C-alpha positions as CSV (number, residue, x, y, z in Angstrom):
1,M,-6.0,-2.0,-1.7
2,T,-6.9,-4.0,1.6
3,G,-5.6,-2.5,4.7
4,D,-6.5,-0.9,7.7
5,T,-5.0,2.4,6.7
6,V,-5.0,3.1,2.6
7,L,-3.0,6.5,2.2
8,L,-3.5,7.4,-2.1
9,G,-1.4,10.1,-3.0
10,N,-2.2,13.2,-5.2
11,G,-4.0,11.9,-8.6
12,A,-3.5,8.4,-7.3
13,S,-5.7,6.0,-9.5
14,I,-7.0,2.2,-7.8
15,Y,-9.5,-0.4,-8.9
16,Q,-11.0,-0.9,-5.1
17,A,-10.0,0.3,-1.9
18,F,-11.0,-1.7,1.6
19,A,-9.9,-0.2,4.6
20,N,-10.8,0.8,7.7
21,T,-9.6,4.3,7.6
22,L,-8.7,5.7,3.4
23,L,-7.1,8.6,3.3
24,A,-7.6,9.9,-0.5
25,G,-5.3,13.1,-1.9
26,P,-6.8,15.7,-4.4
27,G,-7.7,13.7,-7.9
28,S,-7.2,10.5,-6.3
29,V,-9.7,8.3,-7.9
30,V,-11.2,4.5,-6.5
31,R,-13.0,3.3,-9.8
32,A,-14.9,0.7,-8.2
33,G,-15.6,1.6,-4.4
34,T,-14.6,1.4,-1.1
35,G,-15.5,-1.2,1.6
36,V,-14.6,-2.7,5.1
37,P,-11.8,-5.0,5.0
38,T,-11.5,-8.4,6.4
39,L,-8.5,-8.2,8.9
40,P,-6.1,-9.9,9.2
41,I,-6.1,-10.5,5.6
42,V,-5.0,-14.1,5.2
43,S,-6.3,-16.1,8.3
44,P,-4.6,-17.9,9.6
45,A,-1.5,-17.0,8.5
46,C,0.3,-18.9,5.7
47,G,3.6,-20.9,7.0
48,L,6.1,-18.3,6.6
49,P,8.9,-18.3,8.7
50,P,9.2,-15.4,11.4
51,I,10.5,-12.0,9.4
52,T,11.8,-8.8,11.3
53,C,10.5,-5.5,9.5
54,G,12.8,-3.5,7.9
55,T,13.5,0.1,9.4
56,S,14.7,2.1,6.3
57,D,11.7,4.0,4.8
58,V,11.5,3.4,0.8
59,L,9.8,6.9,-1.1
60,V,9.6,6.4,-5.3
61,G,9.5,9.7,-6.8
62,P,7.5,10.7,-10.0
63,G,8.5,8.9,-13.0
64,Q,11.1,6.6,-10.7
65,R,11.2,2.6,-11.1
66,L,12.6,1.1,-7.9
67,G,12.8,-2.7,-7.1
68,P,12.1,-5.4,-6.4
69,L,12.8,-5.0,-2.5
70,A,13.8,-7.9,-0.6
71,L,10.9,-9.1,1.6
72,A,10.8,-7.2,4.7
73,S,13.0,-5.0,3.9
74,T,11.5,-1.8,4.4
75,G,9.4,0.1,7.0
76,G,7.0,1.7,4.5
77,C,7.1,2.5,1.1
78,R,5.2,5.4,0.1
79,C,4.6,5.8,-4.1
80,S,4.4,9.1,-5.3
81,T,2.6,10.4,-8.3
82,A,3.5,8.8,-11.4
83,A,5.8,6.3,-10.2
84,R,6.1,3.0,-11.3
């Protein structure tokens, strides 16, 4: 996972994290270590048309499935423990 700030919920498990700020909940695991990201992730930005970000946050609860989400339809996305 790569980002300026990466938030791992309780018990989350990811392969690798590249973040300026890594917030890891209790029991979360980064299996192959961490590092500093190279931002922006794509440089120069690929030729996508301008998009307007959404304003509604999305919360995916334990055991819940959600998606697919439309491009830029959300403000933020939080996946709880055991979300798929």
